[in-house]
Backbone and ligand atoms as CSV (ligand in chain L), in Angstrom:
chain,resi,resn,atom,element,x,y,z
A,1,UNK,N,N,0.828,-1.206,0.000
A,1,UNK,CA,C,0.000,0.000,0.000
A,1,UNK,C,C,0.869,1.266,0.000
A,2,UNK,N,N,0.499,2.229,-0.784
A,2,UNK,CA,C,1.259,3.471,-0.815
A,2,UNK,C,C,0.741,4.437,0.248
A,3,UNK,N,N,1.652,5.152,0.841
A,3,UNK,CA,C,1.218,6.257,1.676
A,3,UNK,C,C,0.987,7.414,0.722
A,4,UNK,N,N,-0.207,7.948,0.714
A,4,UNK,CA,C,-0.468,9.025,-0.230
A,4,UNK,C,C,0.059,10.348,0.305
A,5,UNK,N,N,0.663,11.100,-0.609
A,5,UNK,CA,C,1.104,12.449,-0.265
A,5,UNK,C,C,0.244,13.402,-1.076
A,6,UNK,N,N,0.556,14.691,-0.954
A,6,UNK,CA,C,-0.192,15.672,-1.732
A,6,UNK,C,C,0.768,16.310,-2.721
A,7,UNK,N,N,0.382,16.351,-3.982
A,7,UNK,CA,C,1.219,16.977,-5.004
A,7,UNK,C,C,1.376,18.461,-4.658
A,8,UNK,N,N,2.626,18.931,-4.629
A,8,UNK,CA,C,2.865,20.320,-4.229
A,8,UNK,C,C,2.437,21.326,-5.296
A,9,UNK,N,N,2.178,20.824,-6.490
A,9,UNK,CA,C,1.763,21.719,-7.567
A,9,UNK,C,C,0.239,21.849,-7.629
A,10,UNK,N,N,-0.477,20.711,-7.638
A,10,UNK,CA,C,-1.937,20.773,-7.836
A,10,UNK,C,C,-2.722,20.454,-6.575
A,11,UNK,N,N,-2.018,20.066,-5.499
A,11,UNK,CA,C,-2.633,19.775,-4.189
A,11,UNK,C,C,-3.522,18.537,-4.189
A,12,UNK,N,N,-3.463,17.728,-5.248
A,12,UNK,CA,C,-4.243,16.486,-5.246
A,12,UNK,C,C,-3.418,15.363,-4.637
A,13,UNK,N,N,-4.100,14.330,-4.151
A,13,UNK,CA,C,-3.384,13.190,-3.581
A,13,UNK,C,C,-2.562,12.508,-4.665
A,14,UNK,N,N,-1.379,12.058,-4.247
A,14,UNK,CA,C,-0.438,11.540,-5.234
A,14,UNK,C,C,0.521,10.578,-4.543
A,15,UNK,N,N,1.182,9.711,-5.324
A,15,UNK,CA,C,2.157,8.783,-4.753
A,15,UNK,C,C,3.461,9.488,-4.415
A,16,UNK,N,N,3.643,10.668,-4.996
A,16,UNK,CA,C,4.879,11.407,-4.749
A,16,UNK,C,C,4.547,12.892,-4.629
A,17,UNK,N,N,5.534,13.711,-4.262
A,17,UNK,CA,C,5.265,15.148,-4.087
A,17,UNK,C,C,4.994,15.866,-5.410
A,18,UNK,N,N,5.254,15.157,-6.513
A,18,UNK,CA,C,4.861,15.694,-7.829
A,18,UNK,C,C,4.033,14.599,-8.492
A,19,UNK,N,N,2.795,14.908,-8.874
A,19,UNK,CA,C,1.952,13.850,-9.444
A,19,UNK,C,C,2.251,13.676,-10.937
A,20,UNK,N,N,1.824,12.533,-11.452
A,20,UNK,CA,C,2.111,12.205,-12.848
A,20,UNK,C,C,1.521,13.236,-13.807
A,21,UNK,N,N,0.316,13.718,-13.523
A,21,UNK,CA,C,-0.266,14.642,-14.499
A,21,UNK,C,C,0.457,15.989,-14.476
A,22,UNK,N,N,0.989,16.400,-13.328
A,22,UNK,CA,C,1.783,17.639,-13.311
A,22,UNK,C,C,3.116,17.436,-14.032
A,23,UNK,N,N,3.723,16.259,-13.872
A,23,UNK,CA,C,4.979,15.982,-14.595
A,23,UNK,C,C,4.740,16.087,-16.099
A,24,UNK,N,N,3.575,15.600,-16.533
A,24,UNK,CA,C,3.293,15.636,-17.979
A,24,UNK,C,C,3.089,17.050,-18.511
A,25,UNK,N,N,2.838,17.988,-17.603
A,25,UNK,CA,C,2.651,19.382,-18.054
A,25,UNK,C,C,3.975,20.112,-18.275
A,26,UNK,N,N,5.089,19.491,-17.846
A,26,UNK,CA,C,6.381,20.156,-18.003
A,26,UNK,C,C,6.806,20.137,-19.473
A,27,UNK,N,N,7.186,21.304,-19.964
A,27,UNK,CA,C,7.642,21.403,-21.356
A,27,UNK,C,C,9.077,20.890,-21.432
A,28,UNK,N,N,9.293,19.773,-22.134
A,28,UNK,CA,C,10.606,19.142,-22.154
A,28,UNK,C,C,11.608,19.908,-23.013
A,29,UNK,N,N,12.878,19.785,-22.638
A,29,UNK,CA,C,13.954,20.407,-23.406
A,29,UNK,C,C,14.351,19.478,-24.550
A,30,UNK,N,N,14.638,20.045,-25.713
A,30,UNK,CA,C,15.235,19.237,-26.790
A,30,UNK,C,C,16.742,19.355,-26.647
A,31,UNK,N,N,17.338,18.357,-26.040
A,31,UNK,CA,C,18.776,18.442,-25.771
A,31,UNK,C,C,19.589,18.136,-27.020
A,32,UNK,N,N,20.614,18.955,-27.228
A,32,UNK,CA,C,21.517,18.754,-28.371
A,32,UNK,C,C,22.788,18.066,-27.874
A,33,UNK,N,N,23.399,17.229,-28.745
A,33,UNK,CA,C,24.654,16.599,-28.331
A,33,UNK,C,C,25.701,17.667,-28.002
A,34,UNK,N,N,26.568,17.390,-27.075
A,34,UNK,CA,C,27.658,18.298,-26.673
A,34,UNK,C,C,27.195,19.520,-25.889
A,35,UNK,N,N,25.908,19.629,-25.646
A,35,UNK,CA,C,25.439,20.783,-24.882
A,35,UNK,C,C,25.004,20.347,-23.504
A,36,UNK,N,N,24.944,21.281,-22.559
A,36,UNK,CA,C,24.418,20.906,-21.246
A,36,UNK,C,C,23.020,20.297,-21.395
A,37,UNK,N,N,22.767,19.275,-20.607
A,37,UNK,CA,C,21.493,18.567,-20.695
A,37,UNK,C,C,20.563,19.106,-19.607
A,38,UNK,N,N,19.290,19.258,-19.949
A,38,UNK,CA,C,18.332,19.640,-18.916
A,38,UNK,C,C,17.024,18.915,-19.159
A,39,UNK,N,N,16.188,18.878,-18.110
A,39,UNK,CA,C,14.924,18.148,-18.227
A,39,UNK,C,C,13.870,18.963,-18.956
A,40,UNK,N,N,13.703,20.221,-18.550
A,40,UNK,CA,C,12.607,20.988,-19.145
A,40,UNK,C,C,12.847,22.478,-19.147
A,41,UNK,N,N,11.891,23.199,-19.727
A,41,UNK,CA,C,11.989,24.650,-19.790
A,41,UNK,C,C,11.676,25.237,-18.412
A,42,UNK,N,N,12.368,26.330,-18.082
A,42,UNK,CA,C,12.170,26.981,-16.782
A,42,UNK,C,C,10.927,27.849,-16.847
A,43,UNK,N,N,9.779,27.217,-16.747
A,43,UNK,CA,C,8.494,27.923,-16.809
A,43,UNK,C,C,7.431,27.028,-16.184
A,44,UNK,N,N,6.269,27.565,-15.931
A,44,UNK,CA,C,5.109,26.795,-15.475
A,44,UNK,C,C,5.402,25.899,-14.275
A,45,UNK,N,N,4.954,24.654,-14.379
A,45,UNK,CA,C,5.062,23.681,-13.284
A,45,UNK,C,C,6.493,23.532,-12.784
A,46,UNK,N,N,7.431,23.370,-13.702
A,46,UNK,CA,C,8.821,23.118,-13.290
A,46,UNK,C,C,9.401,24.326,-12.546
A,47,UNK,N,N,9.089,25.520,-13.023
A,47,UNK,CA,C,9.568,26.734,-12.351
A,47,UNK,C,C,8.988,26.835,-10.940
A,48,UNK,N,N,7.689,26.555,-10.805
A,48,UNK,CA,C,7.056,26.577,-9.476
A,48,UNK,C,C,7.723,25.585,-8.534
A,49,UNK,N,N,7.936,24.369,-9.038
A,49,UNK,CA,C,8.508,23.317,-8.194
A,49,UNK,C,C,9.931,23.672,-7.768
A,50,UNK,N,N,10.718,24.206,-8.692
A,50,UNK,CA,C,12.096,24.588,-8.356
A,50,UNK,C,C,12.089,25.713,-7.321
A,51,UNK,N,N,11.139,26.620,-7.457
A,51,UNK,CA,C,11.037,27.706,-6.490
A,51,UNK,C,C,10.721,27.165,-5.083
A,52,UNK,N,N,9.777,26.237,-5.013
A,52,UNK,CA,C,9.432,25.617,-3.718
A,52,UNK,C,C,10.635,24.880,-3.138
A,53,UNK,N,N,11.338,24.182,-4.013
A,53,UNK,CA,C,12.493,23.375,-3.613
A,53,UNK,C,C,13.635,24.262,-3.104
A,54,UNK,N,N,13.829,25.368,-3.785
A,54,UNK,CA,C,14.989,26.205,-3.506
A,54,UNK,C,C,14.756,27.206,-2.377
A,55,UNK,N,N,13.579,27.809,-2.370
A,55,UNK,CA,C,13.356,28.923,-1.434
A,55,UNK,C,C,12.316,28.649,-0.345
A,56,UNK,N,N,11.530,27.604,-0.485
A,56,UNK,CA,C,10.425,27.389,0.468
A,56,UNK,C,C,10.630,26.148,1.337
A,57,UNK,N,N,11.877,25.711,1.432
A,57,UNK,CA,C,12.216,24.579,2.301
A,57,UNK,C,C,11.531,23.259,1.956
A,58,UNK,N,N,11.042,23.121,0.730
A,58,UNK,CA,C,10.416,21.850,0.341
A,58,UNK,C,C,11.499,20.897,-0.172
A,59,UNK,N,N,12.428,20.544,0.735
A,59,UNK,CA,C,13.552,19.739,0.243
A,59,UNK,C,C,13.167,18.291,-0.026
A,60,UNK,N,N,11.960,17.905,0.390
A,60,UNK,CA,C,11.441,16.578,0.020
A,60,UNK,C,C,11.291,16.427,-1.482
A,61,UNK,N,N,11.316,17.551,-2.197
A,61,UNK,CA,C,11.229,17.497,-3.657
A,61,UNK,C,C,12.510,16.964,-4.302
A,62,UNK,N,N,13.592,16.879,-3.523
A,62,UNK,CA,C,14.856,16.402,-4.108
A,62,UNK,C,C,14.678,15.048,-4.786
A,63,UNK,N,N,13.941,14.156,-4.134
A,63,UNK,CA,C,13.800,12.806,-4.665
A,63,UNK,C,C,12.991,12.774,-5.986
A,64,UNK,N,N,11.737,13.300,-5.992
A,64,UNK,CA,C,11.015,13.258,-7.266
A,64,UNK,C,C,11.680,14.083,-8.370
A,65,UNK,N,N,12.369,15.175,-8.006
A,65,UNK,CA,C,13.056,15.961,-9.044
A,65,UNK,C,C,14.267,15.197,-9.582
A,66,UNK,N,N,14.989,14.515,-8.693
A,66,UNK,CA,C,16.133,13.714,-9.149
A,66,UNK,C,C,15.651,12.565,-10.040
A,67,UNK,N,N,14.459,12.028,-9.734
A,67,UNK,CA,C,13.901,10.957,-10.582
A,67,UNK,C,C,13.740,11.413,-12.032
A,68,UNK,N,N,13.422,12.704,-12.207
A,68,UNK,CA,C,13.249,13.224,-13.571
A,68,UNK,C,C,14.576,13.180,-14.334
A,69,UNK,N,N,15.680,13.284,-13.584
A,69,UNK,CA,C,16.997,13.422,-14.233
A,69,UNK,C,C,17.664,12.083,-14.555
A,70,UNK,N,N,17.227,11.034,-13.867
A,70,UNK,CA,C,17.911,9.743,-13.967
A,70,UNK,C,C,18.196,9.304,-15.415
A,71,UNK,N,N,17.169,9.349,-16.251
A,71,UNK,CA,C,17.346,8.845,-17.619
A,71,UNK,C,C,18.200,9.764,-18.487
A,72,UNK,N,N,18.520,10.956,-17.978
A,72,UNK,CA,C,19.304,11.910,-18.775
A,72,UNK,C,C,20.798,11.826,-18.462
A,73,UNK,N,N,21.157,11.031,-17.455
A,73,UNK,CA,C,22.571,10.947,-17.059
A,73,UNK,C,C,23.364,10.217,-18.148
A,74,UNK,N,N,24.438,10.858,-18.647
A,74,UNK,CA,C,25.235,10.196,-19.687
A,74,UNK,C,C,25.916,8.933,-19.143
A,75,UNK,N,N,26.357,8.090,-20.066
A,75,UNK,CA,C,27.087,6.880,-19.665
A,75,UNK,C,C,28.509,7.244,-19.232
A,76,UNK,N,N,29.152,6.312,-18.535
A,76,UNK,CA,C,30.566,6.455,-18.171
A,76,UNK,C,C,30.871,7.619,-17.238
A,77,UNK,N,N,29.959,7.897,-16.342
A,77,UNK,CA,C,30.219,8.918,-15.318
A,77,UNK,C,C,30.946,8.253,-14.143
A,78,UNK,N,N,31.970,8.921,-13.621
A,78,UNK,CA,C,32.724,8.372,-12.482
A,78,UNK,C,C,32.283,8.959,-11.144
A,79,UNK,N,N,31.827,10.214,-11.160
A,79,UNK,CA,C,31.455,10.838,-9.895
A,79,UNK,C,C,30.527,12.028,-10.147
A,80,UNK,N,N,29.855,12.447,-9.088
A,80,UNK,CA,C,28.881,13.534,-9.200
A,80,UNK,C,C,29.292,14.694,-8.293
A,81,UNK,N,N,29.207,15.896,-8.839
A,81,UNK,CA,C,29.567,17.100,-8.078
A,81,UNK,C,C,28.479,18.156,-8.289
A,82,UNK,N,N,27.937,18.720,-7.219
A,82,UNK,CA,C,26.958,19.797,-7.390
A,82,UNK,C,C,27.644,21.162,-7.509
A,83,UNK,N,N,26.985,22.109,-8.151
A,83,UNK,CA,C,27.475,23.489,-8.117
A,83,UNK,C,C,27.356,23.959,-6.660
A,84,UNK,N,N,28.461,24.397,-6.072
A,84,UNK,CA,C,28.430,24.726,-4.641
A,84,UNK,C,C,27.857,26.123,-4.355
A,85,UNK,N,N,27.439,26.311,-3.121
A,85,UNK,CA,C,27.081,27.648,-2.631
A,85,UNK,C,C,28.232,28.137,-1.772
A,86,UNK,N,N,28.390,29.436,-1.679
A,86,UNK,CA,C,29.335,29.999,-0.721
A,86,UNK,C,C,28.850,29.647,0.682
A,87,UNK,N,N,29.783,29.409,1.623
A,87,UNK,CA,C,29.340,28.900,2.928
A,87,UNK,C,C,28.402,29.847,3.682
A,88,UNK,N,N,28.554,31.155,3.448
A,88,UNK,CA,C,27.629,32.094,4.123
A,88,UNK,C,C,26.210,31.960,3.556
A,89,UNK,N,N,26.137,31.764,2.255
A,89,UNK,CA,C,24.849,31.568,1.589
A,89,UNK,C,C,24.221,30.259,2.069
A,90,UNK,N,N,25.076,29.262,2.262
A,90,UNK,CA,C,24.603,27.962,2.732
A,90,UNK,C,C,24.008,28.082,4.132
A,91,UNK,N,N,24.634,28.903,4.954
A,91,UNK,CA,C,24.102,29.109,6.309
A,91,UNK,C,C,22.752,29.823,6.275
A,92,UNK,N,N,22.615,30.802,5.369
A,92,UNK,CA,C,21.344,31.515,5.233
A,92,UNK,C,C,20.237,30.589,4.750
A,93,UNK,N,N,20.573,29.808,3.717
A,93,UNK,CA,C,19.571,28.979,3.054
A,93,UNK,C,C,19.347,27.641,3.748
A,94,UNK,N,N,20.286,27.238,4.585
A,94,UNK,CA,C,20.268,25.964,5.307
A,94,UNK,C,C,20.668,24.750,4.465
A,95,UNK,N,N,20.394,24.769,3.178
A,95,UNK,CA,C,20.800,23.636,2.349
A,95,UNK,C,C,21.084,24.109,0.929
A,96,UNK,N,N,21.904,23.313,0.235
A,96,UNK,CA,C,22.191,23.592,-1.169
A,96,UNK,C,C,21.322,22.652,-2.002
A,97,UNK,N,N,20.361,23.229,-2.697
A,97,UNK,CA,C,19.410,22.410,-3.453
A,97,UNK,C,C,20.107,21.534,-4.500
A,98,UNK,N,N,21.174,22.046,-5.099
A,98,UNK,CA,C,21.880,21.247,-6.106
A,98,UNK,C,C,22.586,20.052,-5.460
A,99,UNK,N,N,23.073,20.252,-4.239
A,99,UNK,CA,C,23.717,19.148,-3.522
A,99,UNK,C,C,22.697,18.070,-3.148
A,100,UNK,N,N,21.475,18.481,-2.808
A,100,UNK,CA,C,20.436,17.496,-2.484
A,100,UNK,C,C,20.078,16.661,-3.714
A,101,UNK,N,N,19.988,17.311,-4.854
A,101,UNK,CA,C,19.716,16.582,-6.104
A,101,UNK,C,C,20.855,15.610,-6.416
A,102,UNK,N,N,22.080,16.123,-6.267
A,102,UNK,CA,C,23.266,15.312,-6.561
A,102,UNK,C,C,23.328,14.096,-5.634
A,103,UNK,N,N,22.939,14.299,-4.382
A,103,UNK,CA,C,22.964,13.198,-3.418
A,103,UNK,C,C,21.962,12.107,-3.805
A,104,UNK,N,N,20.764,12.515,-4.192
A,104,UNK,CA,C,19.764,11.533,-4.640
A,104,UNK,C,C,20.261,10.756,-5.850
A,105,UNK,N,N,20.844,11.480,-6.796
A,105,UNK,CA,C,21.346,10.813,-8.006
A,105,UNK,C,C,22.472,9.853,-7.667
A,106,UNK,N,N,23.352,10.258,-6.760
A,106,UNK,CA,C,24.487,9.396,-6.435
A,106,UNK,C,C,24.002,8.109,-5.753
A,107,UNK,N,N,22.935,8.210,-4.951
A,107,UNK,CA,C,22.389,7.009,-4.310
A,107,UNK,C,C,21.714,6.093,-5.326
A,108,UNK,N,N,20.939,6.682,-6.217
A,108,UNK,CA,C,20.230,5.877,-7.206
A,108,UNK,C,C,21.182,5.218,-8.194
A,109,UNK,N,N,22.231,5.939,-8.576
A,109,UNK,CA,C,23.149,5.435,-9.603
A,109,UNK,C,C,24.377,4.747,-9.000
A,110,UNK,N,N,24.463,4.770,-7.683
A,110,UNK,CA,C,25.611,4.198,-6.970
A,110,UNK,C,C,26.943,4.759,-7.491
A,111,UNK,N,N,26.974,6.066,-7.549
A,111,UNK,CA,C,28.192,6.759,-7.975
A,111,UNK,C,C,28.666,7.640,-6.826
A,112,UNK,N,N,29.993,7.809,-6.684
A,112,UNK,CA,C,30.481,8.665,-5.598
A,112,UNK,C,C,30.016,10.119,-5.747
A,113,UNK,N,N,29.704,10.729,-4.612
A,113,UNK,CA,C,29.303,12.134,-4.564
A,113,UNK,C,C,30.428,12.900,-3.877
A,114,UNK,N,N,30.953,13.923,-4.536
A,114,UNK,CA,C,32.019,14.718,-3.923
A,114,UNK,C,C,31.505,16.105,-3.558
A,115,UNK,N,N,31.432,16.355,-2.242
A,115,UNK,CA,C,30.968,17.666,-1.778
A,115,UNK,C,C,32.134,18.528,-1.315
A,116,UNK,N,N,33.323,17.932,-1.264
A,116,UNK,CA,C,34.482,18.673,-0.746
A,116,UNK,C,C,35.558,18.875,-1.808
A,117,UNK,N,N,35.142,18.921,-3.065
A,117,UNK,CA,C,36.111,19.130,-4.151
A,117,UNK,C,C,35.946,20.530,-4.749
A,118,UNK,N,N,34.774,20.795,-5.279
A,118,UNK,CA,C,34.526,22.113,-5.872
A,118,UNK,C,C,33.969,23.044,-4.788
A,119,UNK,N,N,34.661,24.169,-4.587
A,119,UNK,CA,C,34.242,25.101,-3.537
A,119,UNK,C,C,33.997,26.477,-4.137
A,120,UNK,N,N,33.014,27.181,-3.583
A,120,UNK,CA,C,32.818,28.574,-3.993
A,120,UNK,C,C,33.482,29.440,-2.939
A,121,UNK,N,N,34.610,30.011,-3.293
A,121,UNK,CA,C,35.400,30.727,-2.279
A,121,UNK,C,C,35.031,32.200,-2.171
A,122,UNK,N,N,34.376,32.731,-3.202
A,122,UNK,CA,C,33.981,34.144,-3.159
A,122,UNK,C,C,32.469,34.254,-3.304
A,123,UNK,N,N,31.865,35.066,-2.435
A,123,UNK,CA,C,30.410,35.260,-2.478
A,123,UNK,C,C,30.066,36.224,-3.609
A,124,UNK,N,N,29.140,35.822,-4.462
A,124,UNK,CA,C,28.747,36.701,-5.566
A,124,UNK,C,C,27.348,37.252,-5.312
A,125,UNK,N,N,27.078,38.492,-5.764
A,125,UNK,CA,C,25.707,39.003,-5.630
A,125,UNK,C,C,24.765,38.205,-6.525
A,126,UNK,N,N,23.475,38.343,-6.313
A,126,UNK,CA,C,22.495,37.626,-7.128
A,126,UNK,C,C,22.728,37.924,-8.609
A,127,UNK,N,N,22.643,36.875,-9.409
A,127,UNK,CA,C,22.925,37.020,-10.834
A,127,UNK,C,C,21.656,37.340,-11.623
A,128,UNK,N,N,20.524,37.338,-10.931
A,128,UNK,CA,C,19.227,37.355,-11.613
A,128,UNK,C,C,19.067,38.462,-12.652
A,129,UNK,N,N,19.457,39.680,-12.315
A,129,UNK,CA,C,19.190,40.778,-13.249
A,129,UNK,C,C,20.378,41.153,-14.125
A,130,UNK,N,N,21.360,40.269,-14.173
A,130,UNK,CA,C,22.563,40.621,-14.924
A,130,UNK,C,C,22.552,40.036,-16.336
A,131,UNK,N,N,23.265,40.707,-17.238
A,131,UNK,CA,C,23.399,40.210,-18.602
A,131,UNK,C,C,24.408,39.065,-18.616
A,132,UNK,N,N,24.502,38.381,-19.753
A,132,UNK,CA,C,25.433,37.257,-19.873
A,132,UNK,C,C,26.871,37.701,-19.608
A,133,UNK,N,N,27.258,38.846,-20.196
A,133,UNK,CA,C,28.621,39.343,-20.007
A,133,UNK,C,C,28.888,39.701,-18.555
A,134,UNK,N,N,27.910,40.359,-17.919
A,134,UNK,CA,C,28.076,40.729,-16.504
A,134,UNK,C,C,28.186,39.489,-15.629
A,135,UNK,N,N,27.388,38.466,-15.949
A,135,UNK,CA,C,27.438,37.222,-15.180
A,135,UNK,C,C,28.795,36.542,-15.327
A,136,UNK,N,N,29.303,36.512,-16.549
A,136,UNK,CA,C,30.601,35.875,-16.778
A,136,UNK,C,C,31.697,36.578,-15.986
A,137,UNK,N,N,31.632,37.905,-15.964
A,137,UNK,CA,C,32.620,38.709,-15.265
A,137,UNK,C,C,32.526,38.483,-13.749
A,138,UNK,N,N,31.281,38.425,-13.273
A,138,UNK,CA,C,30.982,38.246,-11.856
A,138,UNK,C,C,31.480,36.925,-11.276
A,139,UNK,N,N,31.453,35.898,-12.119
A,139,UNK,CA,C,31.677,34.541,-11.640
A,139,UNK,C,C,33.146,34.111,-11.820
A,140,UNK,N,N,33.897,34.945,-12.554
A,140,UNK,CA,C,35.281,34.611,-12.873
A,140,UNK,C,C,36.126,34.440,-11.608
A,141,UNK,N,N,36.743,33.289,-11.465
A,141,UNK,CA,C,37.660,33.054,-10.356
A,141,UNK,C,C,37.018,32.821,-8.998
A,142,UNK,N,N,35.701,32.595,-8.932
A,142,UNK,CA,C,35.072,32.438,-7.616
A,142,UNK,C,C,35.088,30.988,-7.117
A,143,UNK,N,N,35.381,30.028,-8.011
A,143,UNK,CA,C,35.405,28.627,-7.599
A,143,UNK,C,C,36.844,28.138,-7.444
A,144,UNK,N,N,37.018,27.190,-6.549
A,144,UNK,CA,C,38.338,26.575,-6.414
A,144,UNK,C,C,38.150,25.071,-6.230
A,145,UNK,N,N,39.238,24.337,-6.401
A,145,UNK,CA,C,39.183,22.879,-6.267
A,145,UNK,C,C,40.089,22.448,-5.122
A,146,UNK,N,N,39.540,21.601,-4.261
A,146,UNK,CA,C,40.334,20.977,-3.199
A,146,UNK,C,C,40.318,19.471,-3.434
A,147,UNK,N,N,41.275,18.779,-2.861
A,147,UNK,CA,C,41.356,17.315,-3.034
A,147,UNK,C,C,41.354,16.918,-4.507
A,148,UNK,N,N,42.190,17.581,-5.295
A,148,UNK,CA,C,42.105,17.395,-6.743
A,148,UNK,C,C,42.436,15.976,-7.192
A,149,UNK,N,N,43.129,15.204,-6.358
A,149,UNK,CA,C,43.404,13.808,-6.723
A,149,UNK,C,C,42.124,13.007,-6.946
A,150,UNK,N,N,41.037,13.425,-6.298
A,150,UNK,CA,C,39.770,12.704,-6.436
A,150,UNK,C,C,39.195,12.801,-7.853
A,151,UNK,N,N,39.529,13.861,-8.560
A,151,UNK,CA,C,38.917,14.036,-9.884
A,151,UNK,C,C,39.910,13.813,-11.019
A,152,UNK,N,N,41.096,13.384,-10.689
A,152,UNK,CA,C,42.105,13.171,-11.730
A,152,UNK,C,C,41.607,12.154,-12.767
A,153,UNK,N,N,41.578,12.561,-14.026
A,153,UNK,CA,C,41.169,11.719,-15.156
A,153,UNK,C,C,39.744,11.165,-15.027
A,154,UNK,N,N,38.911,11.849,-14.254
A,154,UNK,CA,C,37.539,11.364,-14.041
A,154,UNK,C,C,36.526,12.088,-14.942
A,155,UNK,N,N,35.468,11.335,-15.280
A,155,UNK,CA,C,34.327,11.941,-15.965
A,155,UNK,C,C,33.328,12.382,-14.903
A,156,UNK,N,N,33.124,13.686,-14.839
A,156,UNK,CA,C,32.310,14.262,-13.762
A,156,UNK,C,C,30.929,14.647,-14.282
A,157,UNK,N,N,29.922,14.370,-13.469
A,157,UNK,CA,C,28.588,14.886,-13.747
A,157,UNK,C,C,28.360,16.079,-12.822
A,158,UNK,N,N,28.239,17.262,-13.408
A,158,UNK,CA,C,28.050,18.495,-12.639
A,158,UNK,C,C,26.550,18.821,-12.599
A,159,UNK,N,N,26.023,18.983,-11.381
A,159,UNK,CA,C,24.581,19.175,-11.214
A,159,UNK,C,C,24.255,20.595,-10.764
A,160,UNK,N,N,23.285,21.204,-11.446
A,160,UNK,CA,C,22.752,22.493,-10.991
A,160,UNK,C,C,21.239,22.477,-11.187
A,161,UNK,N,N,20.544,23.411,-10.561
A,161,UNK,CA,C,19.079,23.400,-10.707
A,161,UNK,C,C,18.627,24.059,-12.008
A,162,UNK,N,N,19.134,25.275,-12.263
A,162,UNK,CA,C,18.691,25.995,-13.461
A,162,UNK,C,C,19.886,26.464,-14.288
A,163,UNK,N,N,19.808,26.235,-15.574
A,163,UNK,CA,C,20.806,26.740,-16.509
A,163,UNK,C,C,20.246,28.023,-17.103
A,164,UNK,N,N,20.927,29.140,-16.879
A,164,UNK,CA,C,20.424,30.397,-17.434
A,164,UNK,C,C,21.339,30.827,-18.577
A,165,UNK,N,N,22.401,31.535,-18.278
A,165,UNK,CA,C,23.308,31.915,-19.372
A,165,UNK,C,C,24.419,30.873,-19.511
A,166,UNK,N,N,24.553,30.013,-18.515
A,166,UNK,CA,C,25.630,29.025,-18.540
A,166,UNK,C,C,26.913,29.526,-17.916
A,167,UNK,N,N,26.930,30.804,-17.492
A,167,UNK,CA,C,28.172,31.379,-16.947
A,167,UNK,C,C,28.690,30.577,-15.750
A,168,UNK,N,N,27.804,30.200,-14.833
A,168,UNK,CA,C,28.225,29.481,-13.632
A,168,UNK,C,C,28.780,28.091,-13.960
A,169,UNK,N,N,28.002,27.305,-14.697
A,169,UNK,CA,C,28.478,25.939,-14.974
A,169,UNK,C,C,29.729,25.943,-15.849
A,170,UNK,N,N,29.831,26.912,-16.754
A,170,UNK,CA,C,31.037,26.972,-17.593
A,170,UNK,C,C,32.273,27.279,-16.759
A,171,UNK,N,N,32.111,28.159,-15.783
A,171,UNK,CA,C,33.238,28.480,-14.905
A,171,UNK,C,C,33.604,27.244,-14.063
A,172,UNK,N,N,32.594,26.535,-13.562
A,172,UNK,CA,C,32.863,25.289,-12.806
A,172,UNK,C,C,33.586,24.270,-13.688
A,173,UNK,N,N,33.103,24.105,-14.904
A,173,UNK,CA,C,33.734,23.167,-15.851
A,173,UNK,C,C,35.203,23.516,-16.059
A,174,UNK,N,N,35.446,24.799,-16.286
A,174,UNK,CA,C,36.802,25.287,-16.557
A,174,UNK,C,C,37.733,24.961,-15.385
A,175,UNK,N,N,37.245,25.237,-14.180
A,175,UNK,CA,C,38.070,25.015,-12.989
A,175,UNK,C,C,38.340,23.515,-12.786
A,176,UNK,N,N,37.310,22.702,-12.976
A,176,UNK,CA,C,37.483,21.251,-12.795
A,176,UNK,C,C,38.455,20.688,-13.834
A,177,UNK,N,N,38.318,21.152,-15.076
A,177,UNK,CA,C,39.214,20.664,-16.137
A,177,UNK,C,C,40.645,21.134,-15.903
A,178,UNK,N,N,40.798,22.340,-15.359
A,178,UNK,CA,C,42.151,22.834,-15.113
A,178,UNK,C,C,42.806,22.059,-13.968
A,179,UNK,N,N,41.998,21.350,-13.174
A,179,UNK,CA,C,42.546,20.454,-12.155
A,179,UNK,C,C,42.525,19.010,-12.631
A,180,UNK,N,N,42.589,18.840,-13.924
A,180,UNK,CA,C,42.821,17.557,-14.585
A,180,UNK,C,C,41.693,16.539,-14.503
A,181,UNK,N,N,40.465,17.035,-14.388
A,181,UNK,CA,C,39.336,16.134,-14.632
A,181,UNK,C,C,39.371,15.810,-16.121
A,182,UNK,N,N,38.791,14.658,-16.501
A,182,UNK,CA,C,38.822,14.314,-17.925
A,182,UNK,C,C,37.712,15.017,-18.696
A,183,UNK,N,N,36.474,14.838,-18.232
A,183,UNK,CA,C,35.329,15.477,-18.886
A,183,UNK,C,C,34.352,15.939,-17.827
A,184,UNK,N,N,33.640,17.012,-18.128
A,184,UNK,CA,C,32.620,17.493,-17.201
A,184,UNK,C,C,31.298,17.630,-17.964
A,185,UNK,N,N,30.321,16.775,-17.620
A,185,UNK,CA,C,29.002,16.836,-18.242
A,185,UNK,C,C,28.100,17.655,-17.322
A,186,UNK,N,N,27.320,18.521,-17.928
A,186,UNK,CA,C,26.432,19.368,-17.130
A,186,UNK,C,C,24.993,18.880,-17.249
A,187,UNK,N,N,24.348,18.693,-16.111
A,187,UNK,CA,C,22.947,18.289,-16.088
A,187,UNK,C,C,22.179,19.198,-15.143
A,188,UNK,N,N,21.111,19.806,-15.649
A,188,UNK,CA,C,20.293,20.686,-14.809
A,188,UNK,C,C,18.819,20.295,-14.939
A,189,UNK,N,N,18.045,20.700,-13.952
A,189,UNK,CA,C,16.602,20.428,-14.031
A,189,UNK,C,C,15.966,21.247,-15.147
A,190,UNK,N,N,16.328,22.532,-15.193
A,190,UNK,CA,C,15.646,23.416,-16.127
A,190,UNK,C,C,16.622,24.308,-16.883
A,191,UNK,N,N,16.176,24.742,-18.039
A,191,UNK,CA,C,16.929,25.688,-18.850
A,191,UNK,C,C,16.017,26.877,-19.119
A,192,UNK,N,N,16.564,28.086,-18.903
A,192,UNK,CA,C,15.681,29.246,-19.158
A,192,UNK,C,C,16.088,29.960,-20.426
L,1,ZN,ZN,ZN,-0.071,17.529,-9.393
């Protein structure tokens, strides 16, 4: 017997925090080879759910949201790394939503999760209202790598919630590759 929960989007009883009919309303992304992969467009149901997950303490959404990503994970991944938050931001927010997603994926796929490799050493202001160029400038040099032996010659799956201009994930990719990771695949829930 299932314990019924309530879908956080439509408030109807459901087997999970996101019901099947709400999942079907998400506009899927047409992923191109060699590009960051994402599940859907950052709008409607998916945008609401990410907002609840990120800002409204609905961290129980990590599991059903990670379920959406499972089939999109490329083959030959060695380890999973989330886009980190600066530690002060982490204290304010209490949790890093990307790390929660990464943790669910690492459990389901039985892949190592590294939370102590990629670090955000400089706090950046909100990127929301900035242009692509401003974002790239803002994010330059804010990430660092510790324990680099862990990622030597590894294929990394980098997890973030939303892909906007790509400035953040590209900077993470650059830093990881400069510390001799082999490949860095980017997977996000949504693309805006
Ligand atoms: Zn629903």
